[in-house]
N, C-alpha and C positions, 0 to 999 in steps of 0.2 A: 480128761476123757468125759464124754457125754453120751448117754444112751437115752432114747425116748421110745416108749411102746404104748400102744392103746390096748386095753384089755376088754375083750368082747363080753357083754352081759350074757351072751348065749354060750359062753365057754363052760367047761367043767371046773368049778371052783376048787375042787379037791386037787386037781392037777396043777393049777396055778399056785395054790398054797404049798404044795410039795416042792415046786420049783423055787419059790422064794424062801422057804424055810430049810431048803436042802434036805427035806424029808425028816426033819427033827420032830419028835413027838412034842406034845404040849409041855410047857415048862412045869416042873414040879413045884417051884416056888417063885416068888416075885424077885427077880434079880436086883430090883431097886432097893430092896431091904437088906441085902447082903453087906457085911462089913466092908468098908473100903470103897464102896460105890459112891460116885459123885454125880453131880448134875451135868446136863449137856452144856452148860454155859462155859465151862473151861475147856471143852473139846476132848476131855478124857474118854467119854463114852464113844465118840466117833473113832478115836484111836483104838479102843477096845474092840469095836466092831470089825475094823480092818485087820486086827491081829487075831480075830476069831474068839475073843473072850466074852462078848455079849452079843451074839448073833441073832437073838430073838427080836421080833417086832415089838414095838410099843406104840401106844396111841400118842398123839401130839399132846404135850403137857398144857398147851394153851387152847385146846379145842373148846369151842363155845358149847355150853350145855344144850342149847337148842339143836345143834348138829348131832351131838351124841344121842339125844333122845330120838331124833328122826332115824338114825342109823341103828338104834337099838343096842348101844354099847355103854358100858360103864368105863369111862376113861381112867379110873383109878385102879383097874385090874388089867394086867397084861392080856392081850388077845389070845384066845385059844384057836386051834386049827379049824374047828367047826365054825366058829364065828367068821374067820377069814374066808372060808369056803363060800359061805352065804353072801358075804359082802362082794366078793369077786363076781358073783352071779346077779348083782344089783338087787339083793334082798337084805332085809333087816338081819342083823347078827343074832338077835335073841330068838325070834320066832320064824324066820324064813319068809315073812310076808314081803311083798314089794315095798320098797322104801319111797317110791314115787308113783303118782297116779299116771305119769307119762311113761310110754314105752321107752326103754333104754337100750340103745345098741352098744354103747360103751359104758362099762361099769367103773373103770378106773384108768388112770394114766400112770405109767411108771417112768419117772424122770430121774436119772442118776447122774450126778455130777461128782466126779472123783478126781482127786489129784493123782499125779503120777505116784506109783508105789514107792519110789525113793523118798518122796516127801513124807509119806506115812511112816516109813521105817526110820527116817531121821527123827521124826517127832517121838516115836516110841523109844528109841535107844539113845537119844541125846543125853549126855551126862549131867547137864545143868538145866534148871528151870528156864533160864533165859534162852537157851538153845531150843528147848521144846516149844517155846512160844513162837 
């Protein structure tokens, strides 16, 4: 399944953040430091997302420092709702200033590619590592 949406820079960032986070409050701690957590490389985090165990947003691990600086984020710390609110409004996450000198009509795109739920469930509940892969 594939969905594609444009997010207007004139939107209310708080409402968009509430939609994407399902109105969860800011995380109390960094889920990446919890015991048993693994990198995205083996697909375990994606499976955890679809089963509802790691539903919070995270910055791209390979984000270039120049991009993080322009957006006003620290990619080593998970995003807070207030930061996401400002980013959805095409503003810097840290101080709310415009992150571009050009007027922005679109602040973001949401592209979601998802396998059929049966694929996710099969990966989650497969009895062997070979079947999960």
